[in-house]
Residue frames as a rotation matrix with the C-alpha (Angstrom) as fourth column:
MET 1
-0.546 0.215 -0.810 194.22
0.720 0.615 -0.322 74.37
0.428 -0.759 -0.491 132.37
PHE 2
-0.831 0.185 -0.525 193.14
0.264 -0.700 -0.664 77.70
-0.490 -0.690 0.533 133.68
ARG 3
-0.752 0.507 -0.422 190.93
-0.658 -0.547 0.517 78.41
0.031 0.666 0.745 130.80
LYS 4
-0.560 0.519 -0.646 189.30
0.046 0.797 0.602 75.05
0.827 0.307 -0.470 130.97
THR 5
-0.595 0.353 -0.722 188.37
0.801 0.191 -0.567 75.63
-0.062 -0.916 -0.397 134.71
SER 6
-0.731 0.254 -0.633 187.18
0.089 -0.885 -0.458 79.15
-0.676 -0.391 0.625 134.23
PHE 7
-0.929 0.321 -0.182 185.20
-0.242 -0.160 0.957 78.65
0.278 0.933 0.226 131.10
PRO 8
-0.356 0.844 -0.401 182.17
0.734 0.518 0.439 76.66
0.578 -0.138 -0.804 132.75
PHE 9
-0.269 0.291 -0.918 181.93
0.788 -0.482 -0.384 79.41
-0.554 -0.826 -0.100 135.37
LEU 10
-0.832 -0.031 -0.553 181.87
-0.227 -0.892 0.391 82.15
-0.506 0.451 0.735 132.65
PHE 11
-0.819 0.554 -0.149 179.43
0.062 0.344 0.937 80.12
0.570 0.758 -0.316 130.58
SER 12
-0.251 0.763 -0.595 177.06
0.932 0.356 0.063 79.60
0.260 -0.539 -0.801 133.53
PHE 13
-0.480 0.002 -0.877 177.34
0.441 -0.864 -0.244 83.38
-0.758 -0.504 0.414 134.44
LEU 14
-0.894 0.092 -0.438 176.51
-0.375 -0.689 0.620 84.43
-0.244 0.719 0.651 130.97
THR 15
-0.614 0.745 -0.261 173.54
0.293 0.523 0.801 81.94
0.733 0.415 -0.539 130.60
ASP 16
-0.318 0.431 -0.845 172.34
0.947 0.102 -0.304 82.86
-0.045 -0.897 -0.441 134.13
LEU 17
-0.860 -0.153 -0.486 172.30
0.207 -0.976 -0.061 86.60
-0.465 -0.153 0.872 133.42
PRO 18
-0.803 0.596 -0.026 169.41
-0.367 -0.458 0.810 86.66
0.470 0.660 0.586 130.92
PHE 19
-0.210 0.650 -0.731 167.48
0.623 0.665 0.412 84.35
0.753 -0.369 -0.545 133.23
GLN 20
-0.470 -0.033 -0.882 167.90
0.843 -0.314 -0.437 86.83
-0.263 -0.949 0.176 136.00
LEU 21
-0.944 0.128 -0.303 166.99
-0.224 -0.925 0.307 89.82
-0.241 0.358 0.902 133.73
SER 22
-0.589 0.782 -0.204 163.89
-0.103 0.178 0.979 87.94
0.802 0.597 -0.024 132.54
ILE 23
-0.251 0.451 -0.856 162.84
0.916 0.398 -0.059 87.26
0.314 -0.799 -0.513 136.16
LYS 24
-0.767 -0.167 -0.619 163.20
0.397 -0.882 -0.254 90.97
-0.504 -0.441 0.743 136.76
ARG 25
-0.901 0.385 -0.199 161.10
-0.402 -0.571 0.716 91.77
0.162 0.725 0.669 133.76
ILE 26
-0.371 0.810 -0.454 158.36
0.376 0.578 0.724 89.37
0.849 0.097 -0.519 134.68
GLU 27
-0.369 0.120 -0.922 158.28
0.920 -0.094 -0.380 90.83
-0.132 -0.988 -0.075 138.20
ARG 28
-0.861 -0.015 -0.508 158.02
0.006 -1.000 0.019 94.27
-0.509 0.014 0.861 136.82
ALA 29
-0.792 0.595 -0.140 155.36
-0.161 0.019 0.987 93.17
0.589 0.804 0.081 134.35
LEU 30
-0.262 0.693 -0.672 153.28
0.777 0.565 0.280 91.62
0.573 -0.449 -0.686 137.20
ALA 31
-0.534 -0.030 -0.845 153.65
0.696 -0.583 -0.419 94.73
-0.480 -0.812 0.332 139.29
VAL 32
-0.939 0.247 -0.241 152.43
-0.341 -0.770 0.540 96.93
-0.052 0.589 0.807 136.42
THR 33
-0.560 0.762 -0.325 149.55
0.087 0.444 0.892 94.63
0.824 0.471 -0.315 135.79
LYS 34
-0.235 0.411 -0.881 148.54
0.965 0.209 -0.160 94.64
0.118 -0.888 -0.445 139.51
LEU 35
-0.795 -0.132 -0.593 148.85
0.288 -0.941 -0.177 98.37
-0.534 -0.312 0.786 139.47
VAL 36
-0.851 0.489 -0.192 146.51
-0.407 -0.385 0.828 98.75
0.331 0.783 0.527 136.36
GLU 37
-0.325 0.796 -0.512 144.04
0.540 0.600 0.591 96.23
0.777 -0.084 -0.624 137.85
PHE 38
-0.445 0.089 -0.891 143.97
0.872 -0.186 -0.453 98.26
-0.206 -0.978 0.005 141.06
SER 39
-0.879 0.093 -0.468 143.49
-0.151 -0.985 0.087 101.63
-0.452 0.147 0.880 139.38
LEU 40
-0.672 0.697 -0.250 140.71
-0.269 0.085 0.959 100.16
0.690 0.712 0.130 137.17
PHE 41
-0.313 0.498 -0.809 139.15
0.822 0.568 0.032 98.73
0.475 -0.656 -0.587 140.30
VAL 42
-0.580 -0.031 -0.814 139.24
0.569 -0.730 -0.378 102.17
-0.583 -0.683 0.441 141.97
LEU 43
-0.954 0.205 -0.217 137.90
-0.298 -0.640 0.708 103.79
0.006 0.740 0.672 138.86
PHE 44
-0.516 0.792 -0.326 134.89
-0.017 0.371 0.928 101.52
0.856 0.485 -0.178 138.68
SER 45
-0.295 0.346 -0.891 134.18
0.926 0.335 -0.176 101.51
0.238 -0.876 -0.419 142.36
THR 46
-0.714 -0.046 -0.699 134.04
0.388 -0.857 -0.340 105.27
-0.583 -0.514 0.629 142.55
SER 47
-0.896 0.357 -0.263 131.95
-0.432 -0.569 0.699 105.87
0.100 0.740 0.665 139.38
């Protein structure tokens, strides 16, 4: 009974965790891309 009720919660937590991690990774990748674009823009505008 207890295992049957706690399993879906555990399962959803385990499946939700990689999703949250991938969102963090995508946000970090976007931030890095923006930073690179900005630095390239500064480089080309000054030269």
